[in-house]
N, C-alpha and C positions, 0 to 999 in steps of 0.2 A: 526401617531406616528413614521413614519420611521425615521424622523430627530432625535427624542428622542432616538431611538435605536442606531443611529450613535453616538450620544453624549455619551451614555452608553459604547459603544465599545471603544471610544477614552479615556474615563476616566478609563476604565479597563486596557487599554494598558498603560496609564501613571502610574497607580498603579503598574503593573507588571514590567515595565521598571525600576522603582525606586528600586524594590526588586532585580532585575537582576543586576543593577549597584552596589548595596550595597554588593552583594556577589560575584561579578565577580573579578577574580584575574588578568586577562589580562587587562593592562592599556588602550590599544586602544579600546577594547570591552567595558570597563567600561565607557570610555568617550562617546562612541557611544550610549550606553543605556541611559546615563544621558541626552544627547542632544535629543534623541528620546522621552524621558519622557517629556521634555519641549515642543517638537514639538506636541506631542499628547495632552498635556494640552492646547496648543494654538488652535489646531483644535477643541477640545471640547468647547472652549470658542466661536469659530466661530459658531458652531452648536447651542450653547446656545443662542447666540444673535439672530440667525435666528428663533429659536423657540419662543423666547420672543416677536418677532414682530407679530407672529401668535397667540400666547396664552400669553398675558401679565401677568396674575396672577400666572403663573407657577413658582414654586421654584425648585432649583436643588441641591440635596444632594446625593452624590454617596456613596453607601455601597457595597463593594465587595460581590458577591454571593459565595455560597459554592464551586463551581467549581474553581472560581478564587482564593479563599483562599487555596484550595487544591494544585493548580498549584504553588502558591507562596511558599507553604511549600516544594514542590518538588524542586523548585529552590534553596531554602536554604540548603537542605540536599543533593541533588544530583548534583546541578550545572546546569547552563543554557545549556551548551553544551550537557549534557547527556539526556536532555528532549527537545532539540530544535525541534524535530518533533511534540511534543505536542503543543509547542508554535506556530509553523507554522500553525497548524490546528486552532488556536485561532486568526489567522491573526496578529501575532506579527511580525513586520518588523525587518529586519536585521539578520534573521536566516541564510541567505545565507553565512554569514561569517564562519559558521561551515560546510557548504556544498558548497565548491567552485564549481562554474559552469564551466563545461568542454566545449570544442568546440562542435559545432552542430554535427560534424561528429562522435565524440567520444560518444556523448549522444545517437545518433541513434544506434551505435554499441552496447552500453550497453543495450538499450531497446530490441534490437533483441536477444541478449544473454539471457536477463531476460525472454523474451517470450519463447525462446527455452527451457530454464530450467523448466519453468512452464509446458510446454507441456510434457517434460520427466517425471516430477513428476506426471502429470495426467495419463500418460500411466502406470507408476509404480503402482499408486493407483488402476487402473483397473485390472492389472495383479494380484496383491496380494489379493484384495478383492474378485474377482470372482473365482480365484483358491481356495481360502479358503472356499468360499461358496460351490463350487462343491465338494471339499474334505469332507466338513461337511455333505452334503446330501448323498454322496456316501457311507460314513461309516455306514449309517443307513440301507444299503442293498437295495436301491431302484433301479429301472431299468434305462436304458440309457435315456428313454423318459422323465422321471422325472428330470434327471440331465440336460438335454437340456432345459426343461422348467424352471428349477431353474436358470440355467446359463443365459438364455435370460432375465428372470425377474431381475436378479441381475445386468445385463448389463444396462438395461433400467432404473431401479431404481437408480443405482449409478450414471449413466451419467446425469440423470435429476436432481438429488440432487446436484451434483457438478456444473452443469450449473446454477441452481437457486442460489446457494450460491455465485458463481462468479459474476452473474448479480447484485445481491443485493450489494455485496462488491464494485464493480466498479461503479455502479450507485450512491451509497452513496458518494464515493470519488469524483466523477465527480460533483455532486451537490454541495459539499463543495467547490471545486475549482472554479466552475462557480460563486458561491455566492461571494467568496472573490475577484475574478477578476472583477465582476460587481461593487462591492463596491469600488474597487481601481479605476475603470474607472470613477465612479461618483466623487470621490475625485480629480482625475486628471483634470476633466472638471471644477470643481468649485474652486479648490485651487492648481493650477499648481505650484505656487511659493513654497508652503509647500512641495510638492512632490519633487521638485528640491532639496530643502534643505535636505530632508531625504535621497535621493539618493546620494547627495554630502557627507553626513556623512558616509554612508556605504562605499563609495569608499575611503574615508580618512582612515577608520578603516582597510582597506585592504593594506594600505601603499602608496596609490597614493597621490602625493603632493596636497596641498590645491587648488592651482590655476588650476591644471589639472583636479582634481576631480570636481570642480565647472563647468568648461567648458564642461567636458564629461557629467555630469548630465543634464546641460542645453540643450546640443545637443540631448540627448536621449529623454527628456520630450517634447521638441518643436515639435517633430514628433509624432503625436497622436498614430499611430499604433505601431511604434517602442518603444515609451515611455511606453505604456501599457504593452507590452511584457517584456520590461526591468524591469519595476517596479514589475511585477509578479515574475520574476526570482530573482531579487536582494532583494526585500523587503519581499516577501512571500515565497521564495524558491520554487516556482511552475514553472515548465517548460511547455510551451504550449503543447508539445508533450505528456505530462502526461495525457492529457484529452483523454484517450482511449475510444473507443466505448464499452458500456456495452453489446450490442448485439454481437459484435465481440468476446469479452471475453467469453460470455456465450457459443457461438457456438464452440469456440476453446476448452473450457473446456469439453464440451459434446463429441466432436470428440476424444480428447485425451484419455479420460476415456474409451470411447466405443472401441477404437482400442486396448487398453490394456486388457479390459474385454473380447474381442472377441478371443484373443489368446488361453486361456484354453478351449474354446468351439470348436475350429476348428476340432480336431480329432473326436468329437461326431457328427459333422455336415456332414463330408465327408463319413463316413462309420460306420457301427455298428460292433463292435468287442469287445472281452473280454479284449483286450489290450488298449482300448480307454483311460481309466483312467491313465495308465502308460504313454501313449503317451502324454496326456495332461500335466502331471507333467513334463515330459522332455522338451516339447516345452516351457512351462512357465518358467522353470528353465533357459533355454537358453536365453529367452527374458529378464528375470530379470538380468542375468549376462551382457548382452549387454547394457541394460539400465544403469546399474552401470558404465560400461566402458565408455559409451558416456558422462555420467554426470561428470566423472573425468576430462573431457576437460575444465570444467568451474571452478573447484576448485583446480587445480594443484595437483592432487593425482594420484597414480599409477593406471592405468586401471584395472589390475588384482586384486589388493587389494579391490578397490571399487566395482568391479563386484562381488567378493566373498562376500563382506559385504552385498550387496543388495540381493544376493542369500540366504545368511544365515538368513536375516530378513524375507524374504518370506517363508523360510522353517519353521521358528518358528511359524509364523502366521498360515500357513497351518496345521502344526502339532497340534496346540492348537484346531483349529476348527474340525479337524478329530477326536481327542480324545473325545471332547465334543459331537460331533455328534454320535460317536460310543456308548458312554455311554447312551445318550438319546434314541438311537435306541434299545439298549438292555433293557432299562427300559420299553419301550413301547411294547416289544414283549410279 
């Protein structure tokens, strides 16, 4: 029934393209979606004919499912541009007109910056959560040994939780991208003329002259590897570099959180003193301020202001857990 699933996807695409064209205000985009609707109907007919050769008695009537109707409603009320990421996930072509593809070098730079931001946030999560945990348990009047045990447990639990969540998220995204690319590869092998026409329409929607758009689309698709990568970017809005490793993302998340969670524990690990808690608070406060200052590099904000904001947020979280821990400790005595 794989061919039938392909027929359903093309009919769903045609249905949504018609809705998108109906409510699109940009004339070029409207033209693109109308032609893509016709192209999807044509491909659906090809799948239908292929299935009929294998199963002659089959009849074909398409009824949009609940998800498709919901997305169609979002297109009507929010517009295609505002939900293009949802449409990309449904393998709707042409979404790259809303997300212009940058050069390879710029894309790599953006990915690096994004990964660094994610690492900073992971460290910040470890700092705030473990410092809050240590403050909460210390307010109950326990010994340093219990605080060390609690801090280590918080570090491991938080890091494992973050790593598991990141793995599931990236794995799910990668599976979706691989499925879409595999389907695009199948269509490229079976119907290269149709893929050339769709790519041609996208280039025209971007303002490229008709003759140039047709030549460029033909050149791209005639090279199988280049053609598949181009179709993935232009039709699906997927860059090959987005297929990151879920294992790598999981390990990065684990390490980033563990580094942040380790900072509040350091004074307790090196020596035993009545000033350990105060030293832990000071070290964590400095780390929070530095994290905010570094983060300001990515969002064009003043390092001092962002550092103080990060420090303030951490102080609020720590104060809340300290008060709650103090109250619980007094109730249990």
